[in-house]
Structure formats: structure tokens, C-alpha cells
C-alpha positions as CSV (number, residue, x, y, z in Angstrom):
1,X,13.4,-17.5,-1.4
2,X,13.1,-15.7,-4.7
3,X,12.0,-12.5,-3.0
4,X,14.9,-12.6,-0.6
5,X,17.3,-13.0,-3.6
6,X,15.7,-10.0,-5.3
7,X,16.2,-7.8,-2.2
8,X,19.8,-8.9,-1.9
9,X,20.4,-7.9,-5.5
10,X,18.8,-4.6,-4.8
11,X,21.1,-4.0,-1.8
12,X,24.1,-4.7,-4.0
13,X,22.8,-2.3,-6.6
14,X,22.2,0.3,-3.9
15,X,25.8,0.0,-2.6
16,X,27.1,0.3,-6.1
17,X,25.0,3.4,-6.6
18,X,26.4,4.9,-3.4
19,X,29.9,4.2,-4.7
20,X,29.2,6.2,-7.8
21,X,28.8,3.4,-10.4
22,X,27.5,4.6,-13.7
23,X,26.9,1.4,-15.7
24,X,24.5,2.6,-18.4
25,X,25.1,4.2,-21.8
26,X,23.7,7.7,-22.4
27,X,22.3,6.9,-25.9
28,X,20.9,3.4,-25.3
29,X,17.3,2.5,-24.3
30,X,16.6,-1.2,-23.8
31,X,13.6,-1.1,-21.6
32,X,11.0,-3.7,-22.4
33,X,8.0,-1.4,-21.9
34,X,5.0,-1.5,-19.7
35,X,2.1,0.9,-19.2
36,X,3.8,2.3,-16.1
37,X,7.5,2.0,-16.8
38,X,8.4,3.2,-20.4
39,X,8.2,6.9,-21.0
40,X,11.2,7.6,-23.2
41,X,10.9,10.6,-25.5
42,X,12.8,9.0,-28.4
43,X,16.5,8.7,-27.9
44,X,19.1,8.3,-30.6
45,X,18.9,4.6,-30.0
46,X,15.5,3.2,-29.1
47,X,15.0,-0.5,-29.1
48,X,12.2,-1.1,-26.6
49,X,9.6,-3.7,-27.7
50,X,6.6,-2.6,-25.6
51,X,4.8,0.7,-24.8
52,X,6.5,4.0,-25.6
53,X,5.7,7.6,-26.5
54,X,8.6,8.6,-28.6
55,X,8.1,11.1,-31.4
56,X,11.4,10.6,-33.1
57,X,12.9,7.8,-35.2
58,X,12.4,4.4,-33.6
59,X,12.7,0.8,-34.5
60,X,10.4,-0.9,-32.0
61,X,7.6,-3.2,-32.9
62,X,4.8,-1.2,-31.2
63,X,4.6,2.6,-30.8
64,X,2.4,5.6,-31.0
65,X,4.5,7.9,-33.2
66,X,2.7,10.6,-35.0
67,X,4.6,10.4,-38.3
68,X,5.3,7.8,-40.8
69,X,6.4,4.7,-39.0
70,X,8.7,1.9,-39.9
71,X,7.4,-0.5,-37.4
72,X,5.1,-3.5,-37.9
73,X,2.3,-2.2,-35.8
74,X,1.4,1.4,-35.0
75,X,-1.5,3.8,-34.8
76,X,-0.4,6.7,-37.0
77,X,-2.9,8.2,-39.4
78,X,-0.9,7.4,-42.5
79,X,1.2,4.4,-42.5
80,X,2.7,1.5,-44.4
81,X,2.4,-1.3,-42.0
82,X,0.5,-4.5,-42.6
83,X,-1.3,-4.6,-39.2
84,X,-2.7,-1.5,-37.6
85,X,-5.7,0.2,-36.0
86,X,-6.0,3.5,-37.9
87,X,-9.2,4.9,-39.1
88,X,-8.5,4.6,-42.7
89,X,-6.4,1.5,-43.3
90,X,-5.5,-0.7,-46.1
91,X,-4.6,-3.9,-44.2
92,X,-6.3,-7.2,-44.5
93,X,-6.2,-7.9,-40.8
94,X,-5.8,-5.5,-37.8
95,X,-4.6,-5.7,-34.3
96,X,-7.3,-4.0,-32.3
97,X,-7.8,-5.5,-28.9
98,X,-11.1,-3.8,-28.1
99,X,-13.9,-2.0,-29.9
100,X,-12.2,-0.8,-33.1
101,X,-12.8,2.1,-35.5
102,X,-12.1,0.3,-38.8
103,X,-15.0,0.5,-41.2
104,X,-14.7,-3.2,-41.8
105,X,-12.7,-5.3,-39.3
106,X,-11.9,-8.9,-39.1
107,X,-10.0,-9.0,-35.9
108,X,-10.7,-11.2,-32.9
109,X,-11.2,-9.3,-29.6
110,X,-9.7,-12.1,-27.4
111,X,-7.8,-15.2,-28.3
112,X,-9.5,-17.5,-25.8
113,X,-7.6,-20.5,-26.8
114,X,-4.5,-18.8,-25.4
115,X,-6.1,-16.6,-22.7
116,X,-8.3,-19.2,-20.8
117,X,-5.6,-21.8,-20.0
118,X,-3.3,-19.0,-18.8
119,X,-6.0,-17.7,-16.4
120,X,-6.4,-21.3,-15.0
121,X,-2.7,-21.6,-14.6
122,X,-2.4,-18.2,-13.0
123,X,-5.1,-19.0,-10.4
124,X,-3.3,-22.3,-9.7
125,X,-0.1,-20.4,-9.0
126,X,-1.9,-17.9,-6.7
127,X,-3.4,-20.9,-4.7
128,X,0.1,-22.3,-4.4
129,X,1.4,-18.8,-3.4
130,X,3.7,-18.4,-6.4
131,X,3.1,-14.8,-7.2
132,X,5.9,-14.3,-9.8
133,X,4.7,-17.2,-11.9
134,X,1.0,-16.1,-11.4
135,X,1.8,-12.6,-12.6
136,X,3.6,-13.9,-15.7
137,X,0.6,-16.0,-16.6
138,X,-1.9,-13.2,-16.1
139,X,0.2,-10.7,-18.0
140,X,0.5,-13.1,-20.9
141,X,-3.3,-13.5,-20.8
142,X,-3.7,-9.8,-20.8
143,X,-1.5,-9.5,-23.9
144,X,-3.9,-11.6,-25.9
145,X,-7.0,-10.1,-24.3
146,X,-6.4,-6.6,-23.0
147,X,-10.1,-6.3,-21.9
148,X,-9.8,-9.3,-19.6
149,X,-10.8,-8.4,-16.0
150,X,-9.5,-11.8,-14.8
151,X,-6.1,-11.1,-16.3
152,X,-5.9,-7.6,-14.7
153,X,-7.2,-8.6,-11.3
154,X,-5.0,-11.7,-11.3
155,X,-2.0,-9.4,-11.6
156,X,-3.3,-7.3,-8.7
157,X,-3.6,-10.3,-6.4
158,X,-0.1,-11.6,-7.4
159,X,1.3,-8.1,-6.6
160,X,-0.5,-8.1,-3.2
161,X,1.3,-11.3,-2.2
162,X,4.5,-9.7,-3.3
163,X,3.7,-6.6,-1.3
164,X,2.9,-8.6,1.9
165,X,6.1,-10.6,1.4
166,X,8.1,-7.4,0.7
167,X,6.9,-5.8,4.0
168,X,7.9,-8.9,5.9
169,X,11.3,-9.0,4.2
170,X,11.9,-5.3,4.9
171,X,11.3,-6.0,8.6
172,X,13.5,-9.1,8.4
173,X,16.5,-7.3,6.9
174,X,16.2,-4.4,9.3
175,X,16.1,-6.7,12.3
176,X,19.0,-8.8,11.0
177,X,21.4,-6.1,10.1
178,X,24.5,-6.4,12.3
179,X,26.1,-3.4,14.0
180,X,29.4,-3.0,15.8
181,X,28.9,-2.9,19.6
182,X,30.0,0.7,19.8
183,X,28.1,2.0,16.7
184,X,24.3,2.0,16.6
185,X,24.1,3.2,13.0
186,X,27.3,2.6,11.2
187,X,25.5,1.3,8.1
188,X,23.1,4.2,7.7
189,X,20.0,2.3,8.3
190,X,17.8,5.3,7.4
191,X,19.3,5.8,4.0
192,X,19.3,2.1,3.2
193,X,15.6,1.6,4.1
194,X,14.5,4.6,2.1
195,X,16.5,3.6,-0.9
196,X,14.8,0.2,-0.8
197,X,11.4,1.9,-0.5
198,X,12.0,4.1,-3.5
199,X,13.8,1.5,-5.7
200,X,11.7,-1.6,-5.0
201,X,8.7,-1.3,-2.7
202,X,7.0,1.8,-4.1
203,X,7.2,0.6,-7.8
204,X,5.6,-2.7,-6.8
205,X,2.7,-0.9,-5.0
206,X,2.3,1.5,-7.9
207,X,2.1,-1.4,-10.3
208,X,-0.6,-3.0,-8.3
209,X,-2.5,0.3,-8.1
210,X,-2.3,0.8,-11.8
211,X,-3.8,-2.6,-12.7
212,X,-6.5,-2.3,-10.0
213,X,-7.6,1.0,-11.4
214,X,-8.0,-0.7,-14.7
215,X,-10.1,-3.4,-13.1
216,X,-12.4,-0.8,-11.4
217,X,-12.8,1.1,-14.6
218,X,-13.8,-2.1,-16.3
219,X,-17.0,-2.0,-14.4
220,X,-17.6,-5.7,-13.4
221,X,-15.7,-8.4,-11.7
222,X,-16.2,-12.0,-10.7
223,X,-13.0,-13.8,-10.0
224,X,-13.1,-17.2,-8.2
225,X,-10.2,-18.7,-6.3
226,X,-10.4,-21.9,-4.3
227,X,-7.6,-20.6,-2.2
228,X,-5.7,-17.3,-1.8
229,X,-3.1,-17.6,1.0
230,X,-2.2,-14.0,1.5
231,X,-0.4,-14.3,4.8
232,X,1.7,-17.3,5.6
233,X,4.0,-17.7,8.6
234,X,6.5,-20.6,8.7
235,X,4.5,-22.6,6.2
236,X,1.2,-22.0,8.2
237,X,-1.5,-20.1,6.4
238,X,-2.7,-17.2,8.6
239,X,-5.1,-15.5,6.2
240,X,-6.7,-17.4,3.4
241,X,-9.2,-15.6,1.2
242,X,-11.0,-18.1,-1.0
243,X,-14.2,-17.4,-2.9
244,X,-15.5,-15.1,-5.6
245,X,-13.9,-11.6,-5.6
246,X,-16.2,-8.9,-6.8
247,X,-16.0,-5.1,-6.9
248,X,-16.6,-4.7,-3.2
249,X,-13.5,-6.9,-2.6
250,X,-11.7,-4.8,-5.2
251,X,-12.5,-1.7,-3.1
252,X,-11.0,-3.3,0.0
253,X,-8.0,-4.3,-2.0
254,X,-7.7,-0.8,-3.2
255,X,-7.7,0.4,0.4
256,X,-4.8,-2.0,1.2
257,X,-2.8,-1.0,-1.8
258,X,-3.3,2.8,-1.4
259,X,-2.5,2.7,2.3
260,X,0.6,0.7,1.5
261,X,1.6,3.4,-1.0
262,X,0.8,6.1,1.6
263,X,2.9,4.4,4.3
264,X,5.8,3.9,2.0
265,X,5.8,7.6,0.9
266,X,5.5,8.5,4.6
267,X,8.5,6.4,5.6
268,X,10.4,8.0,2.7
269,X,9.7,11.5,3.9
270,X,11.5,11.5,7.2
271,X,14.9,10.9,8.6
272,X,15.1,7.5,10.4
273,X,18.8,7.8,11.4
274,X,18.9,6.7,15.0
275,X,20.9,4.6,17.4
276,X,19.2,1.3,16.7
277,X,20.6,-0.2,19.9
278,X,17.6,1.3,21.6
279,X,15.4,-1.1,19.6
280,X,17.7,-4.1,19.8
281,X,18.0,-3.8,23.6
282,X,14.2,-3.4,23.9
283,X,12.4,-6.2,25.8
284,X,8.6,-6.7,25.6
285,X,6.5,-9.4,27.1
286,X,3.7,-10.1,24.5
287,X,1.5,-11.6,27.2
288,X,1.7,-8.5,29.4
289,X,-1.5,-6.4,29.9
290,X,-2.2,-3.9,27.1
291,X,-1.5,-1.0,29.4
292,X,2.0,-2.3,30.1
293,X,2.7,-2.8,26.4
294,X,1.6,0.7,25.5
295,X,3.7,2.1,28.4
296,X,6.8,0.1,27.3
297,X,6.5,1.1,23.6
298,X,5.9,4.8,24.3
299,X,8.9,4.8,26.7
300,X,11.0,3.3,23.9
301,X,9.9,6.1,21.5
302,X,10.8,8.8,24.1
303,X,14.2,7.2,24.6
304,X,15.0,7.3,20.9
305,X,13.8,10.9,20.5
306,X,15.7,12.1,23.6
307,X,19.0,10.8,22.2
308,X,21.2,13.9,21.8
309,X,23.3,12.3,19.1
310,X,20.4,12.1,16.7
311,X,18.5,15.4,16.9
312,X,17.0,15.0,13.4
313,X,15.2,11.7,13.9
314,X,11.7,11.9,12.4
315,X,12.3,15.3,10.9
316,X,11.5,15.9,7.2
317,X,14.2,15.2,4.7
318,X,15.3,18.5,3.2
319,X,15.1,17.6,-0.5
320,X,12.2,15.2,-1.0
321,X,10.4,15.2,2.3
322,X,7.6,17.6,1.4
323,X,6.8,15.8,-1.9
324,X,6.7,12.4,-0.2
325,X,4.6,13.6,2.8
326,X,2.0,15.1,0.4
327,X,1.9,11.8,-1.6
328,X,1.5,10.0,1.7
329,X,-1.5,12.1,2.6
330,X,-3.2,11.3,-0.7
331,X,-2.5,7.6,-0.5
332,X,-3.5,7.2,3.1
333,X,-6.7,9.4,2.7
334,X,-7.9,7.5,-0.4
335,X,-7.1,4.2,1.2
336,X,-9.0,5.1,4.4
337,X,-12.0,6.0,2.4
338,X,-11.9,2.8,0.3
339,X,-12.9,0.6,3.3
340,X,-16.2,2.2,4.2
341,X,-16.9,2.5,0.5
342,X,-16.3,-1.3,0.2
343,X,-18.7,-1.9,3.1
344,X,-21.3,0.3,1.5
345,X,-21.0,-1.7,-1.7
346,X,-21.5,-4.9,0.2
347,X,-24.8,-3.5,1.7
348,X,-26.0,-2.7,-1.9
349,X,-25.4,-6.2,-3.2
350,X,-28.3,-8.3,-4.3
351,X,-26.4,-11.3,-5.6
352,X,-26.0,-14.6,-3.7
353,X,-23.4,-14.1,-0.9
354,X,-22.5,-17.7,-0.1
355,X,-19.2,-17.9,-1.9
356,X,-18.2,-14.2,-1.9
357,X,-14.9,-13.4,-0.3
358,X,-16.5,-10.6,1.7
359,X,-20.3,-10.2,2.1
360,X,-23.2,-10.4,4.5
361,X,-25.4,-13.2,5.9
362,X,-28.8,-12.9,4.3
363,X,-30.6,-14.3,7.3
364,X,-34.1,-13.7,6.0
365,X,-33.2,-14.8,2.5
366,X,-34.8,-11.9,0.8
367,X,-31.8,-11.3,-1.5
368,X,-30.7,-8.0,0.0
369,X,-28.9,-6.7,3.1
370,X,-31.2,-5.6,6.0
371,X,-30.3,-3.7,9.1
372,X,-28.9,-6.1,11.7
373,X,-27.6,-8.7,9.3
374,X,-24.0,-9.4,10.0
375,X,-20.9,-9.0,7.8
376,X,-18.7,-11.9,6.9
377,X,-15.0,-11.1,6.3
378,X,-11.9,-13.2,5.6
379,X,-10.1,-14.4,8.8
380,X,-12.9,-13.0,11.0
381,X,-15.7,-15.0,9.6
382,X,-19.3,-14.1,10.5
383,X,-19.0,-11.1,12.9
384,X,-20.5,-11.3,16.4
385,X,-22.6,-8.4,17.6
386,X,-19.6,-6.9,19.4
387,X,-17.4,-7.4,16.4
388,X,-20.1,-5.9,14.2
389,X,-20.2,-2.8,16.4
390,X,-16.4,-2.5,16.3
391,X,-16.3,-2.8,12.5
392,X,-19.1,-0.3,12.1
393,X,-17.3,2.2,14.4
394,X,-14.1,1.6,12.4
395,X,-15.8,2.3,9.0
396,X,-17.3,5.5,10.5
397,X,-13.9,6.5,11.9
398,X,-12.1,5.8,8.6
399,X,-14.7,7.8,6.7
400,X,-14.0,10.8,8.9
401,X,-10.2,10.1,8.9
402,X,-10.0,9.9,5.2
403,X,-11.7,13.2,4.6
404,X,-9.5,14.8,7.2
405,X,-6.3,13.3,5.7
406,X,-7.2,14.7,2.2
407,X,-8.2,18.1,3.6
408,X,-6.2,20.9,1.9
409,X,-4.6,18.6,-0.6
410,X,-5.2,17.8,-4.3
411,X,-7.9,15.3,-3.5
412,X,-9.8,17.5,-0.9
413,X,-13.4,16.3,-0.7
414,X,-14.7,19.7,0.4
415,X,-12.3,22.4,-0.9
416,X,-14.4,25.3,0.6
417,X,-15.0,23.6,4.0
418,X,-12.6,22.3,6.7
419,X,-12.6,18.6,7.4
420,X,-10.9,18.2,10.8
421,X,-10.5,14.9,12.6
422,X,-11.9,14.5,16.2
423,X,-9.3,12.4,18.0
424,X,-12.1,11.4,20.4
425,X,-13.4,9.2,17.6
426,X,-10.6,6.8,18.5
427,X,-11.8,6.1,22.0
428,X,-13.8,3.1,20.9
429,X,-10.6,1.2,20.3
430,X,-9.5,1.8,23.9
431,X,-13.0,0.9,25.2
432,X,-13.0,-2.4,23.2
433,X,-9.7,-3.2,25.1
434,X,-11.3,-2.5,28.4
435,X,-9.5,0.9,28.9
436,X,-11.6,4.0,29.9
437,X,-11.7,6.5,27.0
438,X,-8.5,8.6,27.5
439,X,-8.8,10.9,24.5
440,X,-10.6,14.3,24.5
441,X,-13.1,15.4,21.9
442,X,-10.6,17.6,20.2
443,X,-10.8,18.3,16.4
444,X,-7.4,18.7,14.7
445,X,-6.5,19.9,11.2
446,X,-4.9,16.7,10.1
447,X,-4.5,17.8,6.5
448,X,-2.1,20.6,7.4
449,X,0.4,18.0,8.6
450,X,0.6,16.5,5.1
451,X,0.2,19.6,2.8
452,X,1.7,22.4,5.0
453,X,4.3,20.5,7.0
454,X,7.0,21.9,9.2
455,X,10.4,20.2,9.4
456,X,9.9,18.9,13.0
457,X,6.1,18.7,13.1
458,X,6.0,14.9,12.9
459,X,8.7,14.6,15.5
460,X,6.8,17.0,17.8
461,X,3.5,15.1,17.4
462,X,5.0,11.7,18.0
463,X,6.8,13.0,21.1
464,X,3.7,14.6,22.5
465,X,1.5,11.5,21.9
466,X,4.2,9.2,23.4
467,X,4.5,11.4,26.4
468,X,0.7,11.4,27.0
469,X,0.4,7.6,26.6
470,X,3.4,7.0,28.8
471,X,1.9,9.0,31.6
472,X,-1.6,7.6,31.2
473,X,-0.4,4.1,31.5
474,X,2.0,4.7,34.3
475,X,2.1,1.5,36.5
476,X,0.8,1.8,40.0
477,X,3.7,1.7,42.5
478,X,4.0,-1.5,44.4
479,X,5.0,0.3,47.6
480,X,3.2,3.4,48.7
481,X,5.2,6.5,48.0
482,X,7.5,4.7,45.5
483,X,7.8,5.9,41.9
484,X,8.7,3.1,39.5
485,X,10.2,5.4,36.8
486,X,10.9,8.8,38.2
487,X,13.2,9.8,35.2
488,X,10.1,10.5,33.1
489,X,8.6,12.9,35.5
490,X,5.3,11.0,35.7
491,X,5.2,10.6,39.4
492,X,4.2,13.4,41.9
493,X,6.7,14.9,44.2
494,X,6.4,13.2,47.7
495,X,5.0,15.3,50.5
496,X,7.5,16.5,53.1
497,X,6.8,15.9,56.7
498,X,5.7,18.9,58.7
499,X,4.1,20.7,55.8
500,X,0.4,21.4,55.7
């Protein structure tokens, strides 16, 4: 697969970097430029052909220098080029892509003869799950029509497929790394995973977030796809999202992207050096009762954290940990809020819902959402009353969780007031699984974890939660008086005969 080859190339580059390879010249700049990747300040030698912000001598074909330029297209106030967008120009044709400020312009806002076929081709590639080709088509369409919502959103959806594939590939490479029998971490799995996150996965998520912000700022969206196979397993489509994408769908997409950014920053913040043999030796029956699954996983976590050879597992990294955990809080908080915001947007819609990717069932056909009318979501379809209740509880929980996650950070919703998260709000999940509510109504200052972290705070939290879940789901002994796993201290001491 193309994606797998890219990751292999990244692994080679990572290993070269660890070895101390310096393969780039100090005075050369050959980046091709993009709105998020080119920020050189004007080196001695600058030959980029896209976006830059240099203020010194350059030879590119598109820049924003403030002095007299030698390029063929710029925006300086006094120039000698033959195609520009300055306020007092002498050219016969300009290159404005949107509303311009020339006193008399003759430019075309969009070249639809080029743009429209590229959009059709890009959608076809999305339907065939060819994200790289789709992105190239949509980007080429954006170049000739930078106001195109279809071009920008098409790039977002192409990146979303890449993100989903990237997560799958990350898990694949972790699980398929080979270790000597006597060494559980000879390859430095923690360093490797974090290097891949910083060098590959985060830039991809940041790119998707950039283009989606451009779409949302554009103010309107109607993007039809006959098929959008987001999740595919062994050639079988698991999640297909056909239909017309509008701004409510863009809000849900924003939630997916921002939570991905947050999780990646989160993973990059902590040490994951561990003896991975604990994981490789772990056996789990997927058909076991949910209590047994929770018990087994929490036991695995305790086993990893109790390993005396790896006392720093899940502690903050000393150099970059605090920066990454703060970025994780912002990404997760904004992503959590995006889902209830998207649901609220659906309830406000008055357009026909039949072909919307996400929407509601207008049962009384009055052209608006009414209390009791069910949602319709990809994969889930029209929600049953029980599912509707679960989703409503989830949106309510995410609204509170998002505010609590942002509390005390740069995106704090109420800077003068505390937004604590009541962990009892999670009990509906256990109740839906048929488990009596185990969590107390206990408000916790979640934001402090992200914006005022201690080196071992995450490790301590995980250990405490794992211990609680392990003990709550302790299996009932088969034989009276027997304790199935006494090593965890979850069973009571047996009574001794003769004592009252």
C-alpha cells in the first residue's frame, strides 16, 4: 500500500536522524510552499515556488515581499510585474482569486473549465478510496479557484481517510515489531512511536484542520458524494458516509480531527517505554462478558505500571511533555465540544434531510426538527429510542467534558469560573451495558491535568482508575472461600476458626 511505503520511508528517515545524518544544506531552501508549511524568512538562497513570507531577496514566482520585487506575481505596493493585485497597478490583467481591490479589473474569479472536472475527478477518487489522488485533484481545483468550498472540503475528506489509515498503520507497525525473547524494548518503541507522531501523523492532522477551518469560515457547504468509504477492513466497507455534507457534518468532522490532534499530542507528551512482552503475552476473549474484559484490561495496565524496570512509564517527558499535554487539552476540549455543536446545528436545519449525511427524520413533514424526532447518523442509521437517549446523554456529557477540558487553558470558556467535570456523568455508559452505576458524583478539576501537570500525575490517575475497575469487576470465586487472584489484594482475608 502507498501509505505503508510512506511509513517505511519515514522509519528509515527516523533511523538516519538518530544516527546523526545531516543531509541538508544550510543556505538552500527548496520547499514547494503551502499555507501551513512554508515560513522561511528569506535565506541566502530561496527558490520556493509557493507561499512564503520572506523579506529579503528572492527569486520565487509568488511572494509577499514588501519591497520592489523581481517576481512575476506579487502584492507589493510598488512593483514592476505584469500580473499583480496591488491597489494602484498598471497591468492589463491581474491575478486576484477573490474580491479584488483594483479600480478596474478584468480577472476571472474561478476558472470553471479547469475547476469543475477536477472536482468530479476528486469525488470519484474519494468514492474509490484513493485519498492521495483525490487530494491532488482538489488541491489543483483550489489553485484555480481559491474560494471553492468543494475543493477545500474535498481535501479535508481525503485527509480524513489518510488519518484513519494512519491510525490503523500505527497500530499495525507497533504490533508487528519483533523483539528478542529476552528484551521487551530493545528497539525503543516509545521513541519510535513519538517520532512517527511528530514527523508524520500530527502534520497530517494539522493540514486537515487548516483546510476545514477555511471551509467553516467560508460560511456555506453542500458537498455531495455517492460513496465515502471511511473505514474499510480487508476490503469490506465498515463505515460508508454517502450523501450531502453540510456545515453540521463539517462540525462533526472537526470534532474527529481535533480529537485526533489532541490524542496525538497526548501520546507525544508521555514516556511509553515499557516491556511490551506484557502486551504480547496478553490474552483476551472478545466474546467474554464486559465485566471480564474490563477486569482483564485493567489488570494488564496494573501489571505494566508495576514493572520495576520501567518506573517512568506514563510520566511526562522532561523537554516537550508540558507543551504537548497543553496542546492535547485544547485539541480534545474543542473536539469534544464540536459534537454537541454539530447536533445542535442539525436541530436548527430547515432544509430537506433525505440525502444529508447526518440529519433528523422529519416525521410530521413540517420542515423543521421537533422534540422526539430521531437523529439519523452514518453507520447507526435512524436511531431507536434507546439509542437516541444514549446519544443525547453523550452530547450532554461531551458538552460538560469539553468545558472541563478547556478549563484553565488558553481556550477556557469561563475564565472567571471553574468548569469541573463530574465523573458520575459517565455512569450512563455502564448502565447501557447493564452494569449498575459504579462512579460517584465527584467533580474533578480536569483542566489542571492539562495546564498544570505534575510529572507523574497521569501515571497516578491511570493506576488509580485501573485499580478501582479491577476491584469492581473482580470475578466471583467458583468455590466458597477461594480467591481467584489474591495477588491484587482484592479478596478479603478469610476468617480464622475459633474467632468471634
